[in-house]
C-alpha positions in Angstrom: 100.5 209.6 30.3 97.5 211.6 29.3 96.2 213.7 32.2 92.4 213.4 32.7 90.3 216.5 32.8 90.8 218.4 36.0 87.0 218.7 36.4 86.5 214.9 36.3 87.1 212.7 39.3 90.4 210.7 39.5 89.3 207.2 38.8 91.2 204.7 41.0 91.6 201.0 41.1 93.0 199.3 44.2 94.8 195.9 44.1 95.1 194.3 47.5 92.8 194.7 50.5 95.1 194.4 53.4 95.9 196.9 56.2 97.1 199.8 54.1 94.2 199.4 51.6 91.7 199.4 54.5 93.4 202.6 55.8 93.2 204.2 52.4 89.4 203.5 52.1 88.9 204.8 55.6 90.7 208.1 54.8 88.8 208.6 51.6 85.6 207.9 53.5 86.2 210.1 56.5 88.1 213.0 54.8 87.1 212.7 51.2 85.9 216.3 50.9 89.1 217.7 52.3 91.2 215.4 50.0 89.1 216.5 47.0 89.7 220.1 47.9 93.5 219.5 48.0 93.4 217.5 44.8 91.2 219.9 42.9 88.7 217.1 42.2 87.2 214.1 43.8 89.2 210.9 44.1 86.8 208.0 43.2 87.6 204.3 44.0 86.0 202.5 41.1 87.3 199.0 41.4 88.9 196.9 44.2 90.5 193.4 43.7 91.9 191.1 46.3 92.4 187.3 46.6 90.0 187.2 49.5 86.7 189.0 49.8 86.0 191.0 53.0 82.2 191.5 53.0 82.1 193.8 56.0 84.4 196.4 54.4 82.9 199.6 52.9 84.4 199.8 49.4 82.9 203.3 48.8 80.7 202.0 46.0 83.6 200.3 44.1 83.1 197.0 42.3 84.9 194.1 44.0 86.6 191.1 42.4 88.9 188.3 43.4 90.5 188.7 39.9 93.1 191.4 39.6 92.4 191.5 35.9 89.0 193.2 36.7 91.1 196.2 37.8 94.0 196.1 35.3 91.7 195.5 32.3 89.5 198.6 33.1 90.9 201.2 30.7 88.7 203.9 32.3 90.9 204.0 35.4 93.4 206.8 35.8 95.5 205.2 38.6 96.3 201.7 39.8 97.2 201.5 43.5 99.3 198.4 44.2 98.9 197.4 47.9 99.4 193.6 47.4 102.9 193.6 48.9 105.9 191.3 48.3 107.3 190.7 44.9 106.0 188.1 42.5 102.4 189.1 41.7 102.9 192.7 42.7 106.0 193.1 40.5 104.3 191.6 37.5 101.3 193.8 38.0 103.3 197.0 38.2 105.4 196.1 35.2 102.2 195.4 33.2 100.6 198.7 34.1 103.7 200.8 33.4 103.9 199.1 30.0 100.4 200.5 29.3 101.6 204.0 30.2 99.4 204.0 33.3 100.0 205.8 36.6 100.8 203.5 39.5 101.0 204.3 43.2 102.7 201.7 45.4 103.7 201.2 49.0 106.0 198.3 48.0 109.6 198.9 48.9 110.6 195.3 48.0 109.8 195.7 44.3 111.6 199.1 44.2 114.7 197.7 45.9 114.9 194.7 43.6 113.7 196.2 40.3 113.5 200.0 40.7 115.8 200.7 37.7 113.7 198.5 35.4 110.4 199.9 36.6 111.3 203.6 36.2 112.8 202.8 32.7 109.4 201.2 31.8 107.6 204.3 33.1 109.8 206.6 31.0 109.7 204.5 27.9 105.9 204.1 27.9 104.8 207.4 29.4 103.7 205.9 32.7 104.2 207.2 36.2 105.3 205.4 39.4 104.7 207.2 42.7 105.9 205.6 46.0 105.9 208.1 48.9 104.4 205.3 51.1 107.2 202.8 50.4 109.6 204.2 53.0 108.8 205.2 56.6 105.0 205.3 56.4 103.6 208.8 57.1 107.0 210.5 57.1 107.3 212.4 53.8 110.9 211.4 53.3 110.7 210.7 49.6 109.3 214.2 48.9 111.9 215.7 51.2 114.9 214.1 49.4 113.6 214.6 45.8 112.0 218.0 46.2 112.6 219.9 49.4 116.3 219.1 49.5 116.8 219.1 45.8 119.1 222.1 46.0 121.5 220.2 48.3 124.3 217.8 47.8 123.3 215.2 50.3 126.3 214.0 52.1 124.8 211.3 54.3 121.5 210.1 55.7 120.8 207.8 58.6 117.5 206.4 59.7 115.6 204.2 62.1 113.4 202.8 59.4 112.0 199.6 60.9 109.5 200.0 63.8 109.7 196.4 64.9 113.4 196.5 65.5 113.1 199.9 67.2 110.4 198.6 69.5 112.5 195.6 70.5 115.6 197.7 71.2 113.6 200.2 73.2 112.1 197.5 75.4 115.6 196.0 75.9 117.0 199.4 76.9 114.2 200.7 79.0 112.7 197.6 80.6 115.8 195.3 80.7 113.9 192.7 78.5 115.9 190.1 76.7 115.7 190.1 72.9 113.5 187.0 73.0 111.1 188.5 75.5 110.9 191.8 73.6 110.3 190.1 70.3 107.5 188.0 71.9 105.9 191.1 73.3 106.1 192.8 69.8 104.4 189.8 68.3 101.7 189.8 70.8 101.0 193.5 70.2 101.0 193.0 66.4 104.2 194.9 65.8 106.1 191.8 64.6 105.0 189.0 62.3 105.0 185.4 63.3 108.1 185.0 61.2 110.0 188.3 62.1 113.0 187.6 59.9 112.5 190.5 57.5 112.3 192.9 60.4 114.8 191.7 63.0 117.5 190.7 60.4 117.4 194.0 58.7 116.0 193.0 55.3 113.0 195.4 55.5 115.3 198.3 56.5 117.8 197.4 53.6 114.9 197.6 51.1 114.1 201.1 52.3 117.7 202.2 52.5 118.1 201.0 48.9 115.3 203.4 47.8 116.7 206.3 49.9 120.3 205.8 48.6 119.1 205.7 45.0 117.3 209.0 45.4 120.0 210.7 47.5 123.0 209.7 45.4 121.7 208.7 42.0 123.3 205.3 42.3 120.3 203.2 41.1 118.4 200.6 43.1 121.2 198.2 44.3 119.7 196.2 47.1 122.4 193.4 46.7 125.1 196.0 47.6 123.6 196.9 51.0 125.5 195.4 53.9 122.8 194.0 56.2 123.0 192.9 59.8 120.2 192.3 62.3 119.6 192.8 66.0 119.2 189.3 67.3 122.7 189.1 68.9 122.2 192.3 70.9 122.0 191.6 74.7 120.7 193.5 77.7 124.3 193.7 78.9 125.3 195.5 75.7 122.5 198.0 76.3 123.7 198.6 79.8 127.3 199.1 78.9 126.3 201.4 76.1 124.3 203.5 78.6 127.2 203.7 81.0 129.3 205.0 78.1 126.7 207.6 77.2 125.2 205.9 74.1 122.0 204.1 72.9 122.0 201.2 70.6 119.7 201.7 67.5 119.2 199.7 64.4 120.2 202.2 61.6 120.2 202.3 57.9 123.2 204.5 56.8 124.0 205.8 53.4 127.1 208.1 53.0 128.9 209.6 50.1 132.7 209.5 50.5 135.7 210.4 48.4 135.9 206.7 47.4 132.3 206.1 46.6 129.0 205.5 48.4 128.5 203.2 51.3 125.1 201.7 52.3 124.8 199.6 55.4 122.2 198.4 57.9 123.3 197.3 61.3 123.0 197.9 65.1 124.8 201.1 66.0 125.9 202.9 69.2 124.9 206.6 68.9 125.4 209.3 71.6 122.4 209.9 73.8 122.7 213.6 72.8 122.0 212.6 69.2 118.5 213.3 67.9 117.9 209.7 66.8 118.8 208.3 70.2 115.5 209.5 71.6 113.3 207.9 68.8 111.7 205.1 70.7 109.0 202.4 70.3 107.7 201.8 66.8 108.4 205.3 65.6 110.7 205.9 62.6 113.0 208.8 61.9 115.5 209.8 59.2 118.3 212.3 59.6 119.5 213.8 56.4 122.7 216.0 56.1 122.9 218.3 53.1 125.7 220.8 52.2 123.2 223.7 52.4 120.5 222.7 54.8 122.8 220.9 57.3 121.0 218.3 59.4 117.2 217.9 58.9 115.2 215.3 60.9 112.0 213.6 59.7 110.1 211.8 62.4 106.8 210.0 62.6 104.8 206.8 62.4 106.7 204.5 60.0 103.9 201.9 59.5 100.3 201.2 60.2 97.1 201.5 58.2 96.4 205.3 58.4 99.9 206.6 58.5 100.9 204.7 55.4 97.6 205.4 53.7 98.2 209.1 54.2 101.3 208.9 52.0 99.3 206.9 49.4 96.7 209.7 49.4 99.5 212.3 49.0 100.6 210.6 45.8 97.0 210.4 44.5 96.6 214.2 45.2 99.8 214.9 43.2 98.6 212.9 40.3 95.1 214.5 40.4 96.8 217.9 40.2 98.7 216.7 37.1 102.1 216.5 38.8 104.8 213.9 38.1 107.3 212.7 40.7 110.4 214.8 40.6 113.1 212.1 40.6 116.8 212.7 40.3 118.6 211.4 37.3 120.5 208.2 38.0 124.2 208.0 37.2 125.6 205.3 34.9 126.8 202.3 36.8 130.5 203.1 35.9 130.2 206.6 37.3 129.7 205.5 40.9 131.4 202.9 43.1 129.7 201.3 46.0 132.0 200.6 48.9 132.0 197.3 50.8 131.6 197.1 54.5 135.3 196.4 55.0 136.0 199.9 53.8 133.7 201.7 56.2 135.3 203.9 58.9 133.5 203.8 62.2 134.2 203.7 65.9 133.7 200.3 67.6 132.2 199.0 70.8 134.0 195.8 71.9 132.9 193.4 74.6 135.8 191.0 75.2 135.3 188.1 77.7 138.7 187.5 79.3 140.2 185.6 82.3 140.3 187.6 85.5 144.0 188.0 85.5 146.4 191.0 85.8 147.7 192.5 82.6 145.0 191.2 80.2 143.7 194.7 79.4 147.3 195.9 78.7 147.7 193.0 76.2 144.5 193.9 74.4 145.4 197.6 74.3 148.8 196.7 72.9 147.4 194.6 70.1 144.9 197.4 69.2 147.7 200.0 69.3 149.8 197.9 66.9 147.0 198.6 64.3 146.9 202.3 65.2 143.5 201.8 66.9 143.0 204.4 69.7 140.9 203.6 72.8 138.3 206.3 73.6 136.8 204.8 76.7 136.8 201.5 78.6 135.0 199.6 81.3 136.4 196.6 83.2 134.0 195.0 85.6 135.6 194.2 88.9 133.1 191.3 89.7 134.2 188.2 87.9 131.9 185.7 86.3 132.4 181.9 87.0 131.6 179.4 84.2 131.2 175.7 84.5 135.0 175.2 84.6 135.2 177.5 87.6 137.5 179.8 85.7 136.8 183.4 86.6 136.4 185.8 83.7 135.3 189.4 83.2 134.1 191.3 80.2 136.4 194.1 79.1 134.4 196.8 77.4 136.3 199.1 75.0 135.1 202.0 72.8 137.5 202.9 70.0 138.1 205.9 67.9 137.0 205.6 64.2 139.0 203.0 62.2 138.6 201.2 58.9 136.6 198.0 59.4 139.2 195.8 57.7 141.8 197.1 60.2 139.6 196.3 63.1 138.9 192.8 61.8 142.6 192.1 61.6 143.2 193.5 65.1 140.4 191.5 66.6 141.7 188.3 65.0 144.9 188.8 67.0 143.0 189.6 70.2 140.8 186.6 69.9 143.9 184.4 69.8 145.0 185.6 73.3 144.9 182.6 75.7 143.2 184.9 78.2 140.2 185.6 75.9 137.7 182.9 76.7 134.8 183.6 74.4 133.7 185.3 71.2 134.4 189.0 71.0 131.3 191.1 70.4 131.6 194.2 68.3 129.1 196.9 67.4 129.8 199.9 65.2 129.7 203.4 66.7 128.5 206.5 64.8 128.4 210.1 65.9 126.5 211.1 62.7 128.7 214.1 61.7 130.9 215.0 58.8 134.1 214.6 60.8 
């Protein structure tokens, strides 16, 4: 990619005119002089294209079109900013611009997760550039931290609250006693959740972001299909309360860890100790905790979404390009050099909620079956007050917290526990992490 003269403005075309694009235009309008000083030259929006016109929006003098080609065919542009979102059209656009050797800035984690290896290969082959600080965790500069600030470290693991919608829901359940359904409805009313919240509450959005972080931290490529993904829709208020009694909070985490046997990447609800930094990250906020062999634990916290927070990361990429910098990305390993572990190989503690008949000796039977698989119990709660169902059989939830054990072993043990005649419902299990190197 040829770098324009540093005295000339950086000519930018924006594709998409949604929330983030509006935030970008606002930042350039309100703090353009400061941004120009940081960039060493003005950043000029020359063209904007979107499927729908928004006549009331100040486009900073840019020409508007409902045809994306009006932007992509303008060879005078130095940078294309892709803020369309989704895959499909956005992916085709980025592919096409990289084949031209153009610089592209995107906030699109989905296309990176699904096609990152292809896109970066295109950039390298054709002399293009792909910058994506805004694709993960909004305003939090986690991409720059992993690729530059922590470049001297061997990253051992990272764990993050990387979806604000799920974090808002879990916070409302923990602090207000709201059910999942009530907390979700509140999030939708406030604009934190979409009408169809599947991508957020079922962990797909977080898995996209974890794919990007795992690729950068461990050089494993963009392997979204290998991320174990589990959502939060089965979490109950009772789980929240039992976790609190045990000294834990339930958070929806994305975890990537390098082990002796490979790399594991997983997204799921997780009990973490209340003393852990991530336990106090509430509402729609995001945070990523990274453990490196030299730096130890470093925490990155801030707004993970929204117009201005995400736009601030887009601006950071534009400033880097204006200065003539290229993204410092780690070299990816060959596919046969790294093995991705399945969830059945993960080693974690477990929270178990076992609905059982209110009879003597049931806990002892459960403990025996766990012990036969060498599963140690760390803590337990057995409620004294029984619950009566329609058959008038009294039952109580047995709550158990275990020491770390391989997932496949726990699955086998719970299959035996589930067969006990005293167990009257489905056993609920949630993984437990202390986020350490133990």
